[in-house]
C-alpha positions in Angstrom: -9.5 -21.2 -9.7 -6.2 -19.8 -10.7 -4.6 -17.3 -8.4 -2.2 -14.7 -9.3 0.8 -13.3 -7.5 0.2 -9.4 -7.3 2.7 -8.4 -4.9 5.7 -9.2 -2.7 7.9 -7.7 -0.2 10.4 -8.7 2.4 8.6 -6.9 5.2 5.1 -8.6 6.4 4.0 -5.1 7.6 4.3 -3.8 4.3 2.5 -6.5 2.5 -0.5 -6.4 5.2 -0.7 -2.5 4.4 -0.9 -3.3 0.6 -3.4 -5.9 1.5 -5.7 -3.5 3.4 -5.5 -1.0 0.3 -6.8 -3.8 -1.9 -9.7 -4.6 0.6 -10.6 -1.1 0.8 -11.0 -1.3 -3.0 -13.3 -4.3 -2.9 -10.4 -6.7 -4.0 -10.2 -10.0 -2.2 -6.4 -11.3 -1.9 -5.0 -14.1 0.1 -1.6 -13.7 2.2 0.8 -16.2 1.6 4.2 -17.0 3.0 3.1 -15.1 6.3 5.3 -17.3 8.4 8.1 -18.6 5.9 10.8 -16.3 7.2 11.8 -19.1 9.5 12.5 -21.3 6.4 15.1 -19.0 5.3 18.2 -21.0 4.9 16.4 -24.0 3.5 14.7 -21.5 1.0 16.4 -18.6 -0.8 15.2 -15.5 1.2 13.1 -14.1 -1.7 11.2 -17.3 -1.8 10.3 -16.6 1.7 8.9 -13.2 1.3 5.2 -12.6 2.1 3.1 -12.5 -0.9 -0.5 -11.2 -1.9 -2.3 -13.4 -4.3 -5.6 -12.5 -6.1 -8.1 -14.8 -7.7 -9.0 -13.2 -11.1 -7.1 -11.2 -13.9 -9.7 -8.5 -13.3 -8.5 -8.5 -9.6 -4.8 -8.5 -10.7 -5.4 -5.7 -13.0 -7.3 -3.5 -10.7 -5.0 -4.2 -7.5 -2.0 -3.4 -9.7 -3.6 0.1 -10.4 -4.6 0.5 -6.8 -1.0 -0.2 -5.5 0.4 1.9 -8.3 -1.7 4.9 -7.2 -0.7 4.6 -3.7 3.0 4.5 -4.7 2.4 7.6 -6.8 1.0 9.3 -3.7 4.0 8.5 -1.6 6.3 10.2 -4.4 4.3 13.5 -4.0 5.9 16.4 -1.8 4.7 16.9 1.6 2.3 19.8 2.2 2.3 22.8 4.7 -0.7 23.6 6.6 -1.5 27.2 6.3 -3.7 27.1 9.5 -1.3 25.6 12.0 2.1 25.6 10.1 2.5 21.9 10.4 4.0 19.7 7.8 2.0 16.9 6.6 2.8 13.6 4.4 1.3 14.0 0.8 -0.8 11.0 1.6 -2.7 12.9 4.5 -6.1 14.6 3.2 -6.3 16.2 6.7 -3.7 18.0 8.7 -2.6 15.6 11.4 -2.4 18.6 14.1 -5.4 20.9 13.5 -7.7 18.8 11.0 -7.7 21.1 8.2 -8.6 19.9 4.8 -5.5 19.4 2.5 -7.5 19.9 -0.7 -7.8 23.6 0.3 -4.1 23.9 0.5 -2.2 21.8 -1.8 -0.8 23.9 -4.5 -1.9 21.4 -7.1 -5.6 21.6 -6.2 
C-alpha cells in the first residue's frame, strides 16, 4: 500500500493533536519522524519534522478536509458567555466556566 503524507509540523504536540482529530473522524494515520529531532544537523531541520501519513487517497482527501475545518474553527472569534460572562475560545462548544451551550449564544447561530 502506498502511503501519503498528509501533515507535518515542527512541534510533535501539534502533529499528535492533528492525529487525534483524524482518529475522531475515523481516519487511520501513521506518525513518522517522532524521534527524528535528534538527527537535526545530520538532516535538514524540515526533514526531521514529525509527519502524519495516511494509507489511501480517500483518507488523504477526507483528512485534509478535517484539518481544514479545524483550522477554520481556530480562525473564528472567541465568544462571550451571557450566563457567567466568561470569554471562551471559538472551538469550545460549552462554556469552560459554567457549562452553558455555545450554540445558544454565538451570534452566528
